[in-house]
C-alpha positions in Angstrom: 115.5 135.6 -0.8 114.9 134.7 -4.4 112.3 131.9 -4.4 113.7 130.3 -7.6 117.2 130.2 -6.1 115.8 128.7 -2.9 114.0 126.0 -4.8 117.1 125.1 -6.9 119.2 124.9 -3.7 116.7 122.6 -2.0 116.4 120.4 -5.1 120.2 120.0 -5.1 120.3 119.3 -1.4 117.6 116.7 -1.7 119.5 114.9 -4.5 122.6 114.9 -2.3 120.5 113.6 0.6 119.0 110.8 -1.4 122.3 109.8 -3.0 124.0 109.5 0.4 121.1 107.3 1.6 121.1 105.2 -1.6 124.9 104.6 -1.2 124.4 103.2 2.2 121.6 100.9 1.1 123.8 99.7 -1.8 126.7 99.1 0.5 124.5 97.2 2.9 123.3 95.0 0.0 126.9 94.2 -1.0 127.8 93.5 2.6 124.8 91.2 2.9 126.2 88.9 0.2 129.9 89.2 0.8 129.8 89.0 4.6 128.9 85.3 4.5 132.2 84.5 2.7 134.4 86.3 5.2 136.6 84.2 7.6 135.4 83.8 11.1 136.8 86.6 13.3 138.1 85.9 16.8 136.1 87.1 19.8 138.5 89.8 20.8 138.4 91.5 17.4 134.6 91.4 17.4 134.5 93.0 20.8 137.0 95.7 19.9 135.0 96.5 16.7 131.9 96.8 18.8 133.5 99.2 21.2 134.8 101.3 18.4 131.4 101.4 16.8 129.7 102.4 20.1 132.3 105.1 20.7 131.8 106.5 17.2 128.0 106.5 17.7 128.1 108.4 21.0 130.7 110.9 19.6 129.6 111.5 16.0 125.8 111.9 16.3 125.9 114.7 18.9 129.0 116.2 17.2 127.1 116.3 13.9 124.3 118.3 15.5 126.8 120.7 17.1 128.8 121.2 13.9 125.7 121.9 11.9 124.4 124.4 14.4 127.7 126.2 14.4 127.7 126.5 10.6 124.1 127.7 10.7 124.9 130.3 13.3 127.9 131.6 11.5 126.0 131.8 8.2 122.9 133.6 9.4 121.5 136.9 8.3 119.2 138.1 11.1 117.0 135.1 11.8 117.5 133.4 8.5 120.3 130.9 7.5 121.9 131.7 4.1 121.5 129.0 1.5 125.3 128.4 1.5 125.4 127.8 5.3 122.3 125.7 5.1 123.9 123.4 2.4 127.2 123.2 4.2 125.8 122.5 7.6 123.5 119.8 6.3 126.1 118.1 4.1 128.5 118.0 7.0 125.7 116.5 9.2 124.8 113.8 6.7 128.5 113.0 6.0 129.1 112.3 9.7 126.0 110.1 10.0 127.0 108.3 6.8 130.5 107.7 8.1 129.0 106.1 11.2 126.6 103.9 9.2 129.4 102.8 6.9 131.7 102.0 9.8 128.9 99.9 11.4 128.1 98.1 8.2 131.8 97.4 7.6 132.2 96.0 11.2 129.1 93.9 10.5 130.7 92.7 7.3 134.0 91.8 9.0 132.0 89.7 11.6 130.3 87.6 8.9 127.0 89.5 9.2 126.7 88.8 12.9 126.5 91.1 15.9 124.6 94.2 16.8 126.3 96.6 14.4 123.3 97.0 12.2 121.4 98.7 15.1 124.0 101.5 15.0 123.8 101.6 11.2 120.0 101.9 11.3 120.2 104.6 13.9 122.6 106.7 11.8 120.5 106.1 8.7 117.4 107.1 10.7 119.0 110.4 11.7 119.7 111.1 8.1 116.2 110.3 7.0 114.7 112.5 9.8 116.9 115.4 8.8 115.4 115.8 5.3 116.2 119.2 3.9 113.0 121.3 4.1 114.6 124.7 3.8 112.6 126.1 6.7 115.6 127.8 8.3 116.2 129.7 5.0 112.8 131.3 5.2 111.8 134.1 7.6 109.3 132.9 10.2 105.9 134.4 10.4 106.5 135.7 13.9 109.7 137.4 12.8 112.1 135.4 15.0 113.3 131.8 14.3 113.7 130.3 17.8 116.7 128.2 16.8 118.7 131.2 15.7 117.5 133.6 18.4 120.5 135.3 20.1 119.4 136.7 23.4 122.7 138.6 23.9 122.1 140.7 20.8 118.3 140.9 21.2 117.8 139.3 17.8 
């Protein structure tokens, strides 16, 4: 793996990662001021929005990890993930988390900045922050086998 190519790929991914997080912070800031001017929602609407947000949380976060792993496994060469697969997998993961955060912030906005929606948004935001692109899976491990990509059926 060309080290300069890897560094450029990581820089691009880190810019995308930061831009996605910044967009969520900006949207939260807008919702903070606009939400107070929204009309009062009825109780059934608020309850339905909460159930939708919870269902999305329990579906999207695990699904994001599964989709990213599938992309990584398809785009591996030996025990190393190709830069293309690494970028695709991470961008898909971040997009799914961002979608959840935006849904939660929108529901919070529609409920006049009331309700537990921000907890879901913060959780999705935290998952994105924790999954900062380090590029570790694109580099061969010192021991020769990356445990995440180890395929016991093939003996890799």
